[in-house]
Structure formats: C-alpha cells, structure tokens
C-alpha positions in Angstrom: -0.1 -0.1 0.0 1.1 3.5 -0.7 1.7 5.7 2.3 -0.1 9.0 2.8 -3.4 8.1 1.0 -6.4 6.3 2.3 -7.2 2.8 2.4 -9.9 3.3 -0.2 -7.5 5.0 -2.7 -5.0 2.2 -2.2 -7.7 -0.5 -2.9 -8.6 1.5 -6.2 -5.0 1.6 -7.1 -4.5 -2.2 -6.6 -7.7 -2.8 -8.6 -6.3 -0.7 -11.4 -3.0 -2.5 -11.2 -4.7 -5.9 -11.6 -6.8 -4.9 -14.5 -3.7 -3.5 -16.2 -1.8 -6.8 -15.7 -4.9 -9.2 -16.7 -6.9 -7.0 -19.1 -9.9 -9.5 -19.5 -12.1 -11.7 -17.2 -10.2 -10.3 -14.2 -11.5 -12.5 -11.5 -10.5 -15.8 -12.9 -7.2 -14.8 -14.5 -5.9 -12.9 -11.5 -6.6 -16.1 -9.4 -4.6 -18.0 -12.1 -1.8 -15.5 -11.6 -2.2 -15.5 -7.8 -1.3 -19.3 -7.9 2.1 -18.4 -8.9 2.7 -15.9 -5.9 3.6 -18.4 -3.3 6.1 -20.0 -5.8 8.0 -16.9 -6.5 11.2 -15.9 -5.0 11.0 -12.9 -2.6 13.9 -11.0 -4.3 13.9 -10.8 -8.0 16.2 -7.8 -8.4 18.7 -8.8 -11.2 16.6 -11.8 -12.3 16.0 -12.1 -16.1 12.6 -12.6 -17.3 11.0 -13.5 -20.8 7.4 -12.6 -21.3 6.1 -14.5 -24.3 3.2 -13.1 -26.4 3.3 -10.0 -24.1 0.8 -8.1 -26.3 0.0 -5.0 -24.2 2.5 -5.7 -21.6 0.6 -6.8 -18.6 2.8 -9.7 -17.4 6.0 -7.7 -18.1 4.5 -5.1 -15.9 3.9 -7.7 -13.2 7.4 -8.9 -13.1 9.0 -5.7 -13.6 7.1 -4.2 -10.4 8.7 -7.1 -8.6 12.2 -5.9 -9.5 12.9 -8.2 -12.4 14.6 -7.2 -15.8 12.2 -8.3 -18.5 12.0 -8.9 -22.1 8.5 -8.1 -23.4 8.2 -10.1 -26.6 5.6 -10.9 -29.2 5.3 -12.4 -32.6 5.2 -8.9 -34.1 5.6 -5.3 -32.5 2.0 -4.3 -33.1 1.3 -4.0 -29.3 4.5 -2.6 -28.1 3.5 1.2 -28.2 0.6 0.4 -26.0 2.8 -1.7 -23.7 5.4 1.1 -23.5 2.7 3.7 -22.3 1.7 1.1 -19.7 5.1 0.7 -18.3 5.8 4.4 -18.4 2.5 4.9 -16.3 3.9 2.7 -13.4 7.6 4.1 -13.8 9.0 0.8 -14.7 10.1 1.3 -18.4 13.9 1.2 -17.7 13.5 -2.4 -16.5 11.8 -3.6 -19.7 13.1 -4.1 -23.3 11.0 -5.3 -26.4 11.8 -7.9 -28.8 10.0 -9.6 -31.7 10.2 -13.3 -30.9 8.6 -16.4 -32.3 7.7 -18.8 -29.5 8.5 -21.8 -31.4 11.9 -20.4 -32.3 13.3 -18.6 -29.2 16.8 -17.3 -29.9 18.2 -18.1 -26.4 19.6 -20.9 -24.8 20.1 -21.2 -20.7 19.4 -17.6 -20.4 16.3 -16.8 -18.4 15.5 -17.2 -14.6 11.8 -16.8 -15.4 9.8 -17.4 -18.6 6.0 -16.4 -18.5 3.1 -16.4 -20.7 -0.8 -16.1 -20.7 -3.2 -17.5 -23.2 -0.6 -18.3 -25.9 -0.4 -21.8 -26.7 -4.0 -21.8 -28.2 -2.9 -19.3 -30.9 0.4 -21.2 -31.6 -1.6 -24.3 -32.1 -3.8 -22.8 -34.6 -5.6 -25.2 -36.9 -5.0 -28.1 -34.6 -1.3 -28.1 -34.6 -0.3 -29.8 -31.4 3.2 -30.4 -32.6 3.8 -26.6 -32.8 2.6 -26.3 -29.3 5.0 -29.0 -28.2 7.8 -27.2 -30.1 7.1 -23.8 -28.2 7.2 -25.7 -24.8 10.6 -27.4 -25.7 12.0 -24.1 -26.7 11.0 -22.4 -23.5 12.7 -25.3 -21.5 16.0 -24.8 -23.6 15.8 -21.1 -22.8 15.7 -21.4 -19.0 18.8 -21.8 -16.8 18.8 -24.7 -14.7 16.7 -24.2 -11.8 14.7 -21.5 -13.6 10.9 -21.4 -13.7 8.1 -21.3 -16.2 5.0 -19.6 -15.1 2.1 -19.8 -17.4 -1.8 -19.8 -17.3 -3.7 -21.0 -20.4 -7.0 -21.6 -21.9 -8.3 -25.3 -21.6 -10.4 -27.2 -23.9 -13.0 -27.2 -21.0 -16.6 -28.4 -21.2 -18.8 -29.3 -24.2 -20.7 -26.1 -23.5 -17.5 -23.9 -23.7 -16.4 -25.7 -27.0 -19.8 -25.1 -28.6 -19.9 -21.4 -27.5 -16.3 -20.8 -28.7 -17.1 -22.1 -32.3 -20.5 -20.4 -32.4 -19.6 -16.9 -30.9 -15.9 -16.2 -31.4 -14.1 -15.7 -34.7 -11.1 -18.0 -33.7 -13.1 -20.7 -32.0 -12.8 -23.0 -34.8 -8.9 -22.3 -35.4 -7.6 -22.2 -31.9 -6.2 -25.4 -30.3 -7.3 -25.2 -26.7 -5.2 -27.6 -24.6 -6.4 -30.5 -22.5 -5.5 -31.2 -18.9 -4.2 -34.7 -19.8 -1.7 -33.1 -22.1 0.2 -31.1 -19.3 2.3 -34.0 -18.4 3.8 -34.2 -22.1 3.9 -30.5 -22.7 5.9 -30.0 -19.4 8.0 -33.0 -19.7 11.7 -32.7 -18.3 10.8 -30.4 -15.5 11.9 -31.4 -12.0 8.7 -30.0 -10.4 5.3 -29.1 -11.9 2.4 -27.7 -10.1 -1.0 -26.8 -11.5 -4.3 -25.5 -10.7 -7.6 -25.8 -13.0 -10.2 -23.0 -12.3 -13.0 -21.1 -13.8 -16.3 -21.9 -15.5 -18.7 -19.1 -16.1 -16.5 -16.0 -16.2 -15.6 -16.5 -19.8 -19.5 -16.0 -20.7 -19.4 -12.4 -19.4 -19.7 -10.3 -22.4 -18.8 -7.1 -20.6 -16.4 -6.6 -17.8 -19.4 -6.0 -15.4 -20.9 -9.5 -16.1 -17.4 -11.0 -16.3 -16.7 -9.9 -12.7 -20.2 -11.1 -11.6 -19.6 -14.5 -13.2 -15.8 -14.7 -12.0 -17.0 -14.2 -8.4 -19.5 -17.0 -8.7 -16.6 -19.2 -10.0 -14.7 -18.3 -6.8 -17.5 -19.7 -4.9 -18.5 -22.7 -6.9 -15.0 -24.0 -8.4 -14.9 -26.7 -5.8 -18.0 -28.4 -7.1 -16.9 -28.3 -10.8 -14.8 -30.9 -12.4 -11.3 -29.9 -13.4 -11.9 -31.3 -16.9 -14.9 -28.8 -17.3 -12.9 -25.6 -16.2 -11.4 -23.4 -18.8 -8.3 -22.0 -17.2 -5.2 -23.8 -16.1 -2.4 -22.1 -14.0 1.0 -23.8 -13.9 4.5 -23.5 -12.4 7.3 -25.8 -13.7 10.8 -25.8 -12.3 13.8 -26.9 -14.5 
C-alpha cells in the first residue's frame, strides 16, 4: 500500500494494477496468476524474465514491479507502443525491453531465470497443430537456466458447453487449439517439479467486464464443485 493516502485509494490503485496486468475476465485470470505468488522468490532484483506473447505488456509489468529485468516479446511489434505507455505509467520502463520473438524459435539458450506467458498456446496451435505447441514448450525449456521457472496460465478445452460457445460466438473458436488437462504431462516433460491448478467456468461468458466480474465471483464460490476437466483455465508453475 502507498503511504499518505486512504485505504480506499490504495484499494482502487490495486484494482487498477490488477486490471492493467490481466486485461480481461479479471477475477479468474488474476486467481490464476495468484497461484504463482507462493512459488516466486521474494527477491527478483537482477533476475531475467522473458514474457512470451506480451501483447499490451501486462505480465511484463507484473514482473518488473517485482524488480526483475524483463523482455516483453511478441510475434510482431503491433502492441509494443501500448505496452510502453503502460510501463511508463508505473515508472518501470527502464526495467523492460521489447523484442519480436517467435515462441517456437526462441533465440536464447540457458538465459532466463523466469519465462512466462498467458493465453498463448491456443494461438500457437492454430488449426489443430499440437506439434507446434510442443515445439514452443521445448524452446521455453531450453531457454531457461537450470533451476529456472516457467509460469503460465492457459485456456483449456473445457466443457462441451465452452467448446460449442467458442465455435458459435468467437471468430477464432474453430481455429485455436485449446489444450487438454491430460496433455500437461507431455507439454511439461523434463521439469523437475510441476504444479498446476484448474479454475473458472462461467467468467468467460461475461460479454462485458461488469458481467465477467459477476460470473468470476461466482466461479470463486463454486469452483470446488466443478470437475477440473470442465474448467477453462489452467495455471502452472514448472521448475527446471
């Protein structure tokens, strides 16, 4: 909390930060990122982070605010200008650089203490290309230093209801390859430790941020009674 301002103002600042990091379906995706918190070293000053599929820079902001040096990357530079504005807003622009990187051809080996991504595998697996998804995960493993960590949260194939709604109401629903929980063991093969959490069911159906927040709050309450195979987000921490 910032000193010299009220508790309410601090809460509003925290909410704004969370929205800037997560961008959409805030309640569920922030829970996915919070799963990482207990598994992150307390001191990240000097640590090197690669944010894959960084888009508008939310995850890069998250790590830079913890003191790490971050490369915000994406398949093209279309979103970097928006990301720079966001990072300047929080005063962390000097801790972040920007690179165009294809996640299936990462030009680094044994380089990063942390690699992260959010909602990237589905696009990499466009047109049911599971081999390309495996290639991305293999490249990430090779780019981590020994003892390094991969933090990611990704869309799951989820329930038949989710599958139908995606194909019916989203432009990419027929092309994205949403991963299955059962594929995690193969996608994370080689890591010494893997922890994961499946979460969320209804939040994705909120067509506005207002309804997404309502549905996300309901998910927080009722997740325990929903089968993991029917949930639509997985959060994962892998140690090399």
